[in-house]
N, C-alpha and C positions, 0 to 999 in steps of 0.2 A: 502751505496747505491751500489748495484751490477751493474756491467756493462752488458748492454744488446746488446753490439756490436757484430756483427758477424765478421768472419774473413775477409769477403769482405769489411765491413765498416772500419776495422782497416787498411787494405791495402790502401783504398782510402784516409784515413786520413794521412797516411805516404806520399802518393804521393802529397797530397795538401801541406803538410809541406815542402816537397822537392821543390815544385813549389814556395812556399813563400820564401824559402832561395835562390833559383835561381833568383827570381825577384830582390833581393837586389843587384845583380851584374849588372843589367841593369840600366843605368843612367835614372833618371826621374821616375822610377817605385819603389814604396815602397812595402815591404813585407806585411805591414798592409793592403794595398789596395787589394792585391791579396787574403789575408785571408778574407777580407770583401766580395769580389766578390765570392769567393769559398764557403762562407757561414759558416765559422767556427771562425770568429773573436771573438764573444762573449765567445765561449767556450775556446779559446786561452787565453783571458784576465782572465777569471775565473781560469784557470789552473795556470797562473802565480801568482795569488793571493794566491793560496794554497801552494806555495813553501815557506818553512821556515826552520829554523835550524833543527827541528825534522825530516823533510822530507829528509834533506841532510845527517843526521846522522843515517844511517841504518846499 
């Protein structure tokens, strides 16, 4: 499957990920909640499922 993301899409995804990480520093706010609200929670979980030994051995 080829990626159809533009550079702008990739930049926004990085910013959302940074927001998710920053939310973990705030008491009472989960990074997962931020991912859900930002609209990329399902993609994030799917990406985690794809990580395996072959992906880490490049």
